[in-house]
C-alpha positions in Angstrom: 17.1 12.6 -0.9 16.3 12.4 2.9 16.4 9.0 4.6 14.8 10.2 7.8 11.5 8.4 7.0 13.1 5.1 5.8 12.6 2.3 8.3 14.6 -0.9 8.4 12.8 -4.2 8.3 15.0 -5.5 11.0 14.3 -2.4 13.1 10.5 -2.8 12.6 10.5 -6.4 13.6 12.6 -5.7 16.7 10.5 -2.7 17.8 7.3 -4.6 17.1 8.3 -7.7 19.0 9.8 -5.8 21.9 6.8 -3.5 22.1 4.5 -6.5 22.4 6.7 -8.2 25.0 7.1 -5.0 27.0 3.3 -4.4 26.9 2.6 -7.9 28.0 5.3 -7.8 30.7 4.0 -4.4 32.1 0.5 -5.9 32.3 1.9 -9.0 34.1 4.0 -6.9 36.4 1.1 -4.8 37.4 -1.0 -7.9 38.3 2.0 -9.3 40.2 2.5 -6.0 42.1 -1.1 -6.0 43.2 -0.9 -9.7 44.1 2.4 -9.4 46.0 1.1 -6.3 47.9 -1.9 -8.3 49.1 0.2 -11.3 49.8 2.7 -9.3 51.7 0.1 -7.5 53.8 -1.5 -10.9 54.6 1.9 -12.4 55.3 2.9 -9.8 57.8 -0.6 -9.7 59.4 -0.3 -13.4 60.0 3.2 -13.0 61.4 2.0 -10.2 63.8 -0.8 -12.4 64.9 1.5 -15.4 65.5 4.1 -13.4 67.3 1.5 -11.7 69.5 -0.1 -15.0 70.6 3.3 -16.5 71.3 4.3 -13.5 73.4 1.1 -13.6 75.4 1.4 -17.4 76.0 5.0 -16.9 77.2 4.1 -14.3 79.9 3.6 -15.5 83.5 0.1 -15.2 84.9 1.1 -12.5 87.4 3.0 -10.4 84.9 0.6 -7.5 85.4 2.0 -7.2 89.0 5.5 -6.5 87.6 6.6 -3.0 87.6 8.7 -1.5 84.8 12.2 -3.0 84.9 15.4 -2.7 83.0 16.0 -5.0 80.0 18.6 -7.7 80.0 21.5 -7.3 77.6 23.5 -9.8 75.6 27.1 -10.8 76.6 29.8 -8.4 75.4 31.1 -10.8 72.8 27.7 -11.1 71.0 25.8 -8.7 68.9 22.2 -8.7 68.0 21.6 -10.1 64.4 20.1 -7.4 62.3 17.7 -7.7 59.5 16.1 -10.9 60.7 12.5 -11.6 60.0 11.3 -10.5 63.4 13.8 -7.6 63.8 11.2 -5.4 62.0 8.5 -6.3 64.6 8.0 -4.3 67.8 5.9 -5.4 70.7 4.5 -4.1 74.0 2.9 -5.8 77.0 0.4 -3.5 78.8 -1.4 -3.8 82.1 -5.0 -2.9 81.2 -5.9 -2.1 84.8 -3.0 0.3 85.3 -2.6 1.3 81.7 1.1 0.9 82.2 3.7 -0.7 80.0 5.1 -3.9 81.6 7.4 -5.1 78.9 8.4 -3.7 75.4 10.9 -4.6 72.7 13.9 -2.6 71.8 12.9 0.2 69.4 9.2 0.1 70.4 7.7 3.6 71.0 6.9 4.7 74.5 3.2 5.3 73.7 0.9 2.4 72.9 1.0 1.0 69.4 -2.8 0.6 69.8 -4.0 3.6 71.7 -7.6 2.4 71.7 -6.5 -1.0 73.3 -8.9 -2.8 71.0 -8.1 -6.4 70.1 -7.3 -7.4 66.5 -5.6 -6.0 63.5 -5.6 -2.2 62.9 -3.6 0.6 61.3 -2.6 3.2 63.8 -0.3 6.1 64.3 2.2 6.3 67.1 5.4 8.3 67.7 4.7 10.2 64.4 4.7 7.1 62.3 2.0 4.8 60.8 2.0 1.2 62.2 0.3 -2.1 61.3 -0.7 -3.4 64.7 -2.1 -6.6 66.2 -3.4 -6.5 69.8 -4.5 -9.5 71.9 -5.8 -9.6 75.5 -5.5 -12.6 77.8 -8.6 -14.5 78.9 -8.8 -12.6 82.3 -8.7 -9.2 80.6 -5.7 -8.0 82.7 -2.9 -8.0 80.1 -2.8 -6.9 76.5 0.1 -7.7 74.0 0.5 -5.2 71.1 2.7 -6.3 68.2 3.4 -3.9 65.3 5.4 -3.1 62.3 6.1 0.3 60.8 4.4 0.9 57.5 7.6 2.5 56.2 9.3 -0.8 56.6 6.6 -2.6 54.7 6.9 -0.1 51.9 10.7 -0.4 51.9 10.5 -4.1 51.6 7.9 -3.8 48.8 10.1 -1.2 47.0 13.1 -3.5 47.3 11.2 -6.3 45.7 10.0 -3.9 43.0 13.6 -2.7 42.3 14.9 -6.3 42.1 12.0 -7.3 39.8 12.5 -4.3 37.5 16.2 -4.8 37.2 15.7 -8.5 36.5 13.1 -7.8 33.9 15.2 -5.1 32.2 18.1 -7.5 32.0 15.8 -10.2 30.6 14.3 -7.8 28.1 17.8 -6.7 27.0 18.9 -10.4 26.6 15.7 -11.1 24.6 16.3 -8.1 22.4 19.8 -9.3 21.6 18.5 -12.8 20.9 15.7 -11.5 18.7 18.2 -9.2 16.8 20.5 -12.2 16.3 17.6 -14.3 15.1 16.5 -11.6 12.6 20.1 -11.2 11.4 20.4 -14.9 10.9 17.1 -15.2 9.2 17.9 -12.3 6.7 21.4 -13.6 6.0 20.2 -15.2 2.7 18.6 -11.9 1.7 21.8 -10.0 2.4 23.7 -12.6 0.4 21.3 -12.2 -2.4 21.7 -8.4 -2.3 25.5 -8.8 -2.5 25.1 -11.1 -5.5 22.8 -8.5 -7.2 25.3 -5.7 -6.5 28.1 -7.7 -8.3 26.0 -8.4 -11.4 26.6 -6.8 -14.7 24.1 -4.2 -15.8 22.6 -6.4 -18.6 22.6 -9.7 -16.6 18.9 -10.6 -16.3 19.3 -14.3 -15.3 16.8 -15.3 -12.6 17.9 -15.1 -9.0 18.5 -18.3 -7.0 15.8 -19.2 -4.4 18.1 -21.6 -2.5 18.0 -21.0 1.3 15.7 -18.1 0.9 13.0 -17.8 3.7 9.6 -19.1 2.7 8.0 -15.7 3.3 10.3 -13.9 0.8 10.1 -16.5 -1.9 6.9 -15.1 -3.5 8.5 -11.7 -3.7 11.6 -13.2 -5.3 9.5 -15.3 -7.7 7.7 -12.2 -8.8 11.0 -10.4 -9.2 12.3 -13.3 -11.3 9.2 -13.1 -13.4 9.9 -9.4 -14.0 13.5 -10.3 -14.9 12.2 -12.8 -17.4 9.8 -10.3 -19.0 12.6 -7.7 -19.1 14.9 -10.2 -20.8 12.2 -11.1 -23.3 11.5 -7.5 -24.0 15.2 -6.7 -24.4 15.7 -9.7 -26.7 12.8 -8.4 -28.7 14.3 -4.9 -28.8 17.7 -6.4 -29.9 15.9 -8.3 -32.7 14.0 -5.2 -33.6 17.2 -3.1 -33.9 18.9 -5.8 -35.9 15.9 -6.1 -38.2 15.6 -2.4 -38.5 19.3 -2.0 -39.3 18.9 -4.7 -42.0 15.8 -3.0 -43.4 17.5 0.4 -43.5 20.6 -1.0 -45.1 18.7 -2.4 -48.1 17.0 0.8 -49.2 20.1 2.9 -48.4 22.1 0.6 -50.7 19.4 1.0 -53.3 19.5 4.8 -53.0 23.3 4.7 -53.4 22.9 2.5 -56.5 20.3 4.8 -58.0 22.4 7.9 -57.3 25.4 6.3 -59.1 23.2 5.4 -62.0 21.9 8.9 -62.3 25.5 10.2 -62.2 26.6 7.9 -65.0 23.4 8.4 -67.1 24.2 9.0 -70.7 21.0 10.8 -71.5 18.4 13.0 -69.8 15.8 10.2 -70.0 18.1 7.7 -68.3 18.9 10.3 -65.6 15.2 11.1 -65.1 14.3 7.4 -64.7 17.1 7.0 -62.2 15.9 10.0 -60.3 12.4 8.7 -60.2 13.7 5.4 -58.7 15.8 7.4 -56.3 12.7 9.4 -55.2 10.7 6.3 -54.6 13.6 4.8 -52.6 13.8 8.0 -50.5 10.0 7.8 -49.9 10.2 4.2 -48.8 13.2 5.0 -46.5 11.4 8.0 -45.0 8.3 5.8 -44.4 10.3 3.1 -42.8 12.1 5.7 -40.5 8.7 7.2 -39.6 7.3 3.8 -38.7 10.4 3.1 -36.6 9.9 6.4 -34.8 6.2 5.6 -34.3 7.2 2.2 -32.8 9.6 3.8 -30.3 7.1 6.6 -29.4 4.3 4.0 -28.8 6.6 2.0 -26.5 7.3 5.1 -24.5 3.7 6.4 -24.4 2.2 3.0 -23.3 4.2 3.0 -20.0 2.0 5.5 -18.3 -0.4 7.1 -20.6 -3.8 8.3 -19.5 -6.5 7.8 -22.1 -9.0 10.5 -23.0 -12.2 10.5 -25.0 -11.4 10.9 -28.7 -13.8 11.4 -31.6 -12.6 8.7 -34.1 -14.5 10.2 -37.1 -12.4 13.4 -36.8 -9.2 11.4 -36.7 -10.2 9.4 -39.8 -11.1 12.6 -41.7 -7.8 14.3 -40.9 -5.7 11.3 -41.8 -7.6 10.6 -45.0 -6.7 14.1 -46.3 -3.0 13.2 -46.0 -3.4 10.4 -48.6 -5.5 12.4 -51.1 -2.4 13.3 -53.2 -0.9 9.7 -53.1 -4.3 8.2 -54.0 -4.7 10.7 -56.9 -1.4 9.7 -58.4 -2.5 6.1 -58.4 -6.0 7.0 -59.7 -7.6 5.7 -56.5 -10.6 6.8 -54.6 -11.0 7.0 -50.8 -14.6 7.1 -49.5 -15.4 7.8 -45.9 -18.5 6.5 -44.2 -18.2 7.8 -40.6 -20.6 8.7 -37.9 -20.1 10.1 -34.4 -18.1 7.4 -32.6 -16.2 8.3 -29.4 -13.5 6.0 -28.1 -11.2 6.3 -25.1 -7.6 6.4 -26.0 -4.5 8.3 -27.0 -5.0 10.7 -29.9 -1.6 10.3 -31.4 -1.6 6.5 -31.2 -5.1 6.4 -32.8 -3.8 8.6 -35.6 -0.9 6.1 -36.2 -3.4 3.2 -36.3 -5.7 4.9 -38.8 -2.7 6.2 -40.9 -1.1 2.7 -41.2 -4.4 1.0 -42.1 -5.2 3.6 -44.9 -1.5 3.6 -46.0 -1.6 -0.2 -46.3 -4.8 -0.1 -48.3 -3.6 2.6 -50.7 -0.3 0.8 -51.3 -1.7 -2.7 -52.0 -5.1 -2.0 -53.6 -3.3 -1.2 -56.9 -4.1 1.3 -59.7 -7.7 2.6 -59.8 -8.4 0.9 -56.6 -11.2 1.9 -54.2 -10.7 2.2 -50.4 -13.6 2.6 -48.1 -13.2 3.7 -44.4 -16.2 3.1 -42.2 -16.8 3.7 -38.5 -20.0 3.6 -36.4 -21.2 2.9 -32.9 -22.4 -0.6 -32.2 -25.5 -1.7 -30.4 -23.4 -2.8 -27.4 -21.9 0.7 -27.0 -18.6 -0.1 -28.7 -17.2 1.4 -31.8 -16.4 -0.5 -35.0 -14.0 0.7 -37.7 -13.2 -1.0 -41.0 -10.8 -0.2 -43.8 -11.5 -2.2 -46.9 -10.2 -2.2 -50.5 -10.7 -4.1 -53.7 -7.1 -5.0 -54.4 -5.5 -8.5 -54.7 -5.9 -9.1 -51.0 -4.0 -11.5 -48.8 -4.0 -15.4 -49.1 -5.9 -17.1 -46.3 -2.8 -18.9 -45.0 -1.1 -15.5 -44.5 -3.8 -13.5 -42.8 -2.8 -14.7 -39.3 0.8 -13.4 -39.9 0.2 -10.0 -41.4 0.4 -8.4 -38.0 3.8 -9.9 -37.2 6.7 -7.4 -37.2 8.7 -7.4 -40.6 6.4 -10.0 -42.2 5.7 -9.3 -45.9 3.0 -11.2 -47.6 2.8 -12.2 -51.2 0.5 -9.4 -52.5 1.1 -9.9 -56.1 1.2 -6.2 -57.1 5.0 -5.8 -56.7 4.6 -3.3 -53.9 7.3 -3.8 -51.2 6.5 -2.8 -47.7 8.4 -2.6 -44.4 6.4 -5.1 -42.5 6.0 -2.7 -39.6 2.8 -0.8 -40.2 0.3 -3.5 -39.4 2.3 -4.7 -36.3 2.0 -1.1 -35.0 -1.8 -1.4 -35.6 -2.0 -4.5 -33.5 0.1 -3.1 -30.6 -2.1 0.1 -30.5 -5.3 -1.9 -30.7 -4.2 -4.1 -27.8 -3.2 -1.0 -25.7 -6.7 0.3 -26.2 -8.5 -3.0 -25.5 -9.7 -3.3 -29.1 -9.9 -6.5 -31.1 -8.6 -7.0 -34.7 -10.0 -9.3 -37.4 -9.2 -9.8 -41.1 -11.7 -10.7 -43.8 -12.4 -10.3 -47.5 -12.6 -6.7 -48.8 -15.0 -5.1 -51.3 -16.7 -7.1 -54.0 -15.5 -10.4 -52.4 -11.9 -9.5 -53.1 -9.2 -7.3 -51.6 -8.8 -7.1 -47.8 -10.8 -5.7 -45.0 -9.3 -5.0 -41.5 -11.9 -4.6 -38.7 -11.1 -2.9 -35.4 -13.7 -3.1 -32.6 -13.2 -0.7 -29.7 -14.8 -1.2 -26.3 -17.5 1.2 -25.1 -15.9 4.6 -24.0 
């Protein structure tokens, strides 16, 4: 089986949390980038304005009369400090009357930073490069100071901030991922311990799992699992009891069969042998019936795990099953009358056949010689279907009627007939599986027994 589509709970939690954090961080970073870009532009615009004004105020009043001159240099043992705040700024001092450069900083282009010589902030192009320039003219209008900074330097500084921020954020996200993974591992440690305990269990160990130190979110799942284990344990206990009872029930008739066989073998006359063989035949019939009921019980258990019900005509089922008992009823001088109308129910055909068969079999066996069994089914006014199987036999005492559907219970019928105690328990299980209700009341002529089954509307 392929495991490509299996997803780990820890992986899902980590991916979900990191996706949310990464999305939030990207949104925050975008906002910060826009804000820093505006702040940086405003910061450098203010710096250019401040530097330009200071340079203008530091110039002598007759500076416009100065002709271009060579710059002074630092002593040989000193070097200019690079990468200072103002090392990126270039300035020029121009005579407006002569349109000639009076003073300029190192690295400033030969052409004007502000070719139009307009005062204020502007973005210009000089020496093949874009500049952010601030120009200011003295009060007499003779001298203009132009201070500028290359746009490439602004972008480089912004890129440096972006790179540092991204690396810092990635390192932080990685640290958070490790912390989240460690927290998930620590939170699921009790679940892993529980998994190891389950792996070490014996196959038939259905004791409930401990909920100690289990996370609160997982406790409902564990509680439902423990409930399932309890139901499985109860079902297995019931099956063990069923197997033990079935073995006991089979041992008794098998022992009787062996006894009757030995009697027949030792019979001194043909009459004695015949009587022993009759008893042997009856024992085989009871054993066969018990085995069939045990097989029906096992089949019903299997079919009720995932069966899909279909619409079944109950009258047809009753008619087919009743024919199976015609020979048995004739030997007992009994009559079976059918009073059936069209009555569709939703259910499993085989299970409904077992239900009808066990009800008629119970009536035939316990109604006695020359008994009369009546099977009736009809649709009710509420859309449901009612089925009754009644006889005029000795019936069942009132104090035993609640127990006749218990597995292996045998009532005091008074006619000497010995049953298995399985047939009516199968009837009850099938009725429950089909949503039907069972009731027991007096049979025909205020005696005997009547079993009523009411099915819901199909």
